[in-house]
C-alpha positions as CSV (number, residue, x, y, z in Angstrom):
1,X,0.1,0.3,0.3
2,X,1.9,3.2,-1.2
3,X,2.0,6.2,1.1
4,X,-1.2,8.0,0.0
5,X,-3.3,5.3,0.3
6,X,-2.5,5.1,3.8
7,X,-3.4,9.1,4.3
8,X,-6.4,8.5,2.6
9,X,-7.3,5.4,5.1
10,X,-6.1,8.3,8.1
11,X,-8.8,10.6,6.9
12,X,-11.2,8.3,5.8
13,X,-11.1,7.2,9.4
14,X,-10.7,10.2,10.8
15,X,-14.3,11.4,9.7
16,X,-15.7,8.9,10.7
17,X,-14.6,9.0,14.2
18,X,-16.0,12.4,14.0
19,X,-18.8,11.7,12.5
20,X,-18.7,13.7,9.4
21,X,-19.5,11.7,5.4
22,X,-18.4,12.5,2.6
23,X,-21.6,14.0,2.2
24,X,-21.3,16.6,5.4
25,X,-18.2,18.4,3.7
26,X,-19.7,18.5,0.4
27,X,-22.6,20.3,1.6
28,X,-20.5,22.7,4.0
29,X,-18.4,23.7,0.9
30,X,-21.2,23.7,-1.7
31,X,-20.0,21.4,-4.7
32,X,-20.7,18.1,-4.9
33,X,-19.6,15.0,-3.2
34,X,-17.4,13.1,-6.3
35,X,-15.2,16.3,-5.1
36,X,-14.7,15.1,-1.6
37,X,-14.7,11.7,-2.6
38,X,-12.0,12.2,-5.5
39,X,-10.0,14.1,-3.2
40,X,-10.2,11.2,-0.6
41,X,-8.8,8.7,-2.9
42,X,-6.2,11.0,-3.9
43,X,-8.0,11.2,-8.1
44,X,-8.2,15.0,-7.6
45,X,-6.2,17.9,-5.9
46,X,-7.9,20.2,-4.2
47,X,-7.1,23.2,-2.0
48,X,-10.8,24.2,-0.9
49,X,-11.6,20.5,0.3
50,X,-8.4,20.0,2.2
51,X,-8.5,23.4,4.0
52,X,-12.0,22.7,5.1
53,X,-10.7,19.5,6.4
54,X,-8.2,21.3,8.6
55,X,-10.5,23.5,9.6
56,X,-12.0,21.2,10.9
57,X,-9.2,19.8,13.2
58,X,-7.7,16.7,10.1
59,X,-4.1,17.1,10.5
60,X,-2.3,18.8,8.2
61,X,0.1,16.5,7.3
62,X,-2.7,13.6,6.1
63,X,-4.0,16.2,3.5
64,X,-0.7,17.3,2.6
65,X,-0.8,21.1,3.3
66,X,1.4,23.1,5.1
67,X,0.1,23.7,9.0
68,X,-0.5,26.6,9.7
69,X,2.0,28.7,11.8
């Protein structure tokens, strides 16, 4: 299993622990849930999704973004 797959699983597990679904994230962002799904699987990059998840408390290192100083 590659590093990206590991991160994807960890982010998905984080969402489950927080009681969030792809649909919840998508609704908060006003986008389609497929964008969130594609982001989580690594098929698409989305700064918007990453920043939103980071804002909810998901570790930035799992999202591939820099932590705010």
